[in-house]
N, C-alpha and C positions, 0 to 999 in steps of 0.2 A: 536699314534705311538711314539711320542716324549717321552711320559712317560716311555714306555718300554725301549727306548734308555737310558734314565737317570737311570733307575733301573739297567739295565745291566752294565752301566758305573760304578755305585756304587758298584756292585758285583765285577767287575774287580779291582777296586781300593782296595776293602777290601782284596781280595786274593793276590793282589800284595803286600800290606802292610804286611799281615800275613806271607807270604812265602818268599818274597824277602826283603822287608823293615825291617823285624824282625832283621836281622843281623846288620843293620845300627842303629836301634832305641832301641835295647834291653838294652843298657847301661843307658838309662834314665828311672827311676822307673815308671813314669806315662805311658810311651809308652809300657814298658814291660808288665804291668798289662793289659792295654787296648788290646794289640795284642794277648793276651791269650784268649780273649773273642770275639767270632765271632760277636755277636750282637753289642757289644760295638764298635768294629772297623767298622762294617757296618753302624752304625748311622753316623759316620764321613764320611764314603764313600758315603753315600746317599746325604748329602748336598754338598760334594765336586763334586760329579757327576752332580748334578743340576747346580752348578756354571760353570762347564766345558762345559756342553751341552747348557745351556740357559743363559749365562751371558749377552747377549744383552737385553733380556727381563727383566732380573733381575735388571739392573741398572735403568730401567724406573719406577720401583715400588716405592711407598712411603715406609718409614721406617717400619711402623707396618706390611705392607703387605710383605715386604722383610723378616722380622723376622718370620712371620707365614708360609711363603712359604718354607723357609729354614728348619723350624722345621717339616713341613709336609713331605718334601722329606727326611729329616734325618730319621724319624721314618718309613716311607714307605720303604726306602732303607734298614733299619735294619731288618724289617719284611720280605721283599722279599729275602734278602740275607740269613737270618737265615733259611727260608723255603727251599730255594734251597740247602743250606748246609746240612740240615737234609735229603733231598731226595738223595743227592749225597752220604752221609754217609751210608744211607740204601742200596743203590745200590752197594757200595764198599764192604759191608759185605756179600752180596749175592754171 
């Protein structure tokens, strides 16, 4: 259940950044390019979502485990968000 919460948190962060944060961050070239790509933004939303939801567990991990956990949630968040975005886009066209 915690994994679903982390993935949905990453999904929310992604779309907050793309639709609200875009106006604040578009003046920085790196962020402008990143925010145009849902998967790219979702990877960052995934690891941020994990840190927000599980920071107590995170600080108890060893450094290699911290890094691998962040990478796993980053890519899981990216894939989850991209899949949900594709489904939402399909439904919007119908």
